[in-house]
N, C-alpha and C positions, 0 to 999 in steps of 0.2 A: 469435384465440387462436393462441398458438404451440404446434407440435406436434412431439415428437421422432420421427423416422422412422428405422426399423432396417431394413436390406435386407442380412440376412446371405446369404452364398453357400450353397448347398445342395449338399455333396459328402460321400461316405462318411467323408472324412478328417476331419471334424468331429465334434465331441461329438453323441451321439444323445439328449440331454437336450432337453426342449422349452424353446425360447426365446420371448420377447415383444417387442412392437413396436407402434408406432401409425402410422396413416397420415397423409399431408398432409390440408389442408383440403378435403374434398370439394365444399363449396359456394365455392371460390375463384373458379371461371369461371362461376357461374350457380346457380339455383335448384334444377337437376336435374343428375344427374351417373349415370353407369353405374359399376357396382361392378368390372367389369372393368378400367376406368382406374384404380381408387383403390386396390384391393388388390393385394399381391405375389402372386407365382405358386406358391409350394410348395403341394402337394396337401393337406398335413395343417394347413391353417389354420383354426383356430374364431375366430370374432368373440366378444368378452367383454364389452364395453363401447362405449356410444355418447355420447360429448361434444359437446354444442353449445350456442351462444349466438347471440343477434341482438339489435339494437335495434329496437324497435317504431316505427313511424311511422303515426300515423293522425289524422284529423279528430276533434275535440272533438264529444262525443254519438254517436259512432259506434262500435258493437261490432264487434269483429275477432276472429277465431278463426285460428291457425297451426297447421298441422300438420307436424311433422317425421317422415317416414315413408320405410320402404322394402318395396317389393312383395314376396311370396314369389315365389321364381324360378319362372317359368312360368305366373304367373297375373296377371289384368289387375284382378281384384277383391278379393283376398286380401294381406293385410300380414303380413310377419314381424316388423316393427317399426313402431309407431307411437306418437306422444306429441302430445298435444294441450294448447295454453294458449289459454284464452279471456280476452281483453282487453275488460272491459266498456265501456258507453259512458261513463262517467265516469273511466276510466283516462287518465291524461294520456299524450302524445305523447313519445317519447324515452327510454322505460325500457328496461332491458337485461334480459335473462333469461339465465342460465347454468344448466346441467344436466348431470349425470353419471349414466347409467341403466345398471346392469347388464342384461345380456340371457343371461347363461349361456354355455356352450360350443357356439355354433351354427355349424356347418360352413359354410365360405364358399360351398358350393354351393346353400345355401337363401335366399342374400341375392340379391334382385333390384335393379332400378334404385332410386334414392334420389331424395327431393325434399323442399323446404320449400313447403308449399302454403298460400298466404294466400287467406282468405275473409272478405270484406267491404270496405270503404272504408279500405284501408290497406296498409302494405307493411313491409319488412324492410330493416335496413341492417347492414353488417358481419356478414353471416352466417358461421359456423363450423361444419361438423359433421366429427368426427375418430372414427375407428373404433380401439380398441385390441384386438389380437389375440394369439393363441398359436399358435405353430407346432410339432406334434409331427412330428419326422421319421420316427418309427415307426409313422405312421398307415398306412404299407404295412409290415407286419412283414418283408418281404423286402428291407428297405433296407439292414440290416445284420445279421451274425449275432449281434449283442448286444440286437437288439430282442426285447421280449416276442413269444411265438408265432411265432418265425421257425422255417421248416420247411426242413431241409436238401434242396436240388433232387434229384428223384427222376432216376436215371440209368437209362435203359432197357437191361438187360444184352443181350448180343448173343445170338443164337439158337446152340444148340450141339446137334449130333447126338448122341444117346445112347440106349442099350437099358436098359429098366426090368428089375432082375434080381428075380426071384420065387423066394424061399427055398422055396415049396412045389413047385416044380419038382425040388428035388432029392429024390433017392430016398431018402437017409438022413435026412432032416430029420424030427424027433419032433414032429408037430402037436399032440400031447396036452399037451406041455409049455408051449406058446404060447398063454397066456390072452388073448385079443383083448379081450373085455369088461372085464376087469381094467384092463387097459392103456388102454382108452378112458375108464373112469371117473378114472383118475389124471390124464388129460389135462383132462378136463372141469373137475374140481376146480382144477387149476392155473390153467387160465383164468379162473376165476371170482375167484380171488385176485388175479391180475393186473387184471382189470376193476376189482376194488373199489380197489385201490392206483392206478390211474389215475384214478378218480374223486375220489380224496382229494387227489391232486396238482392235478386242475383246479380243486377248490374252493379250494386254498391260493393258486394263481394268481389266481383270480378275486378272492379277498380283496384280494390285493396290488394288483391293479390298481385297485380300487374306492378303497382307501386313498390310492393315488398321486394319482387324479383329484381327490379332496376336497382334498388338500394342495396340488396346482396351481391349484384353484379359489380356494382363499384366497389363495394368492401374486398372483393375477391381480387380486383385489379391492383388496389393498393397493397394487398398482401403480397402478390406477386412481385411487385415492384421493391418493396422493402427486402423481400427474400433476396433477389438479385443482387441489390445494392450491399447488403451484408457480405455476400460472397466475394464481389469485387473489392471490398474494404480489406478483407481477409487475405486475399490474393495479394494486394499492394503491400500490406505489412509484411509478408513473407519476402518479398522483393527487397524491402529495406533492410531487412535483417543482415544480408550479406554485406551491406556498406558499414553496418554498425560494427561487424565481428572482423574488419579488415585489419591487418597488422601492418603499420607503417615503421619501416626501419629508422633508426636514428637513437639519439641520445642527449646527453648533457654536454654542454661546451663551457670550460672554465675560463676565467679572465687571465691574460697572460701579459698584461701592461705592467712594466716593472719601471719605478721611479730611480733614476741614477742617482741623484742628488736631493735629499729631503730638504735643504734650506734655499730658498729662492733668492737670488741676487737682487739689490736694491735698485730701482728704477731712477737713474740719474737725471734723465729729463724730466721727469715727474717731478723730483726734487727741486730742480732749478724753476720749473713753472710755478712751484708752490710757493718758493721764496719771492718770486718776482709779485706774486698776487698779494702775498702778505705785505710787502714795502708799500705797494699801490694802496692798498688799503690803511695803512698808517699815515701816509700822505693826506689822503682824503679825509682821515678824522682830525688830523692837525689843521687843514685848511678851514675846517667848520668851526673848530676852536677858536681860531683867530679871528673869524668873522664875528663869532658871539661876543668876543671880549673887545673887539675894536682895535685890536693890534694890527 
């Protein structure tokens, strides 16, 4: 199975929109592999689909079970991905299996080592395991100021010596005109309004992020299906080449008909019929002439 491999650079000068790619064949060098050697390095990488294929080799009458799986990172007994194929005792050897399995947006940190595990008296040939992924540069919101949830870095202000001015210390200040409780109530009401506006803004941003996530998931599914369809088309074209290149024995065949006499004999029967028709025609003309002349 051929794989398209995308290795985009990761810098702030590029677009902050998510981009997609696919790994090379993880099983190219054996039936077990480390995901650290398969996946690229950007931190905002999610695995979305697993595409695998192999040819089963087994003894007749022997059942075989094949697992394509990845362990959950940090666990020896749990799996984040596991697909099973049971080959019955009557299944013939040499059959090929091809699958495209969506796994959702699972972050790369969840994926442990992968393997193709064969249980029974059999083996696999031409194994291929490919992971399609999406990279979101804004996985870290501080990657770019245009990323959602970006926060302007806080700069600690310098310390400045100052004195607190207290208006009550002035002898001519009229304390009765300063209604402290009324001003405090106005400040509390203003704070509640601001809090309500902030909550509404957070709800809109959350809905926008959810809508974008659903749209990106649909695009990833279409990418996987188009990727698998192209591989199946390539495999079909390779099978047709064996028919186009077939050599059919044969050659050219020459005509062997020989005419013994180049002069065809006269048809006597035809001559007699022609003469009789000519005489009959002459008699009919003579009769018509006699009628017209009154003879």
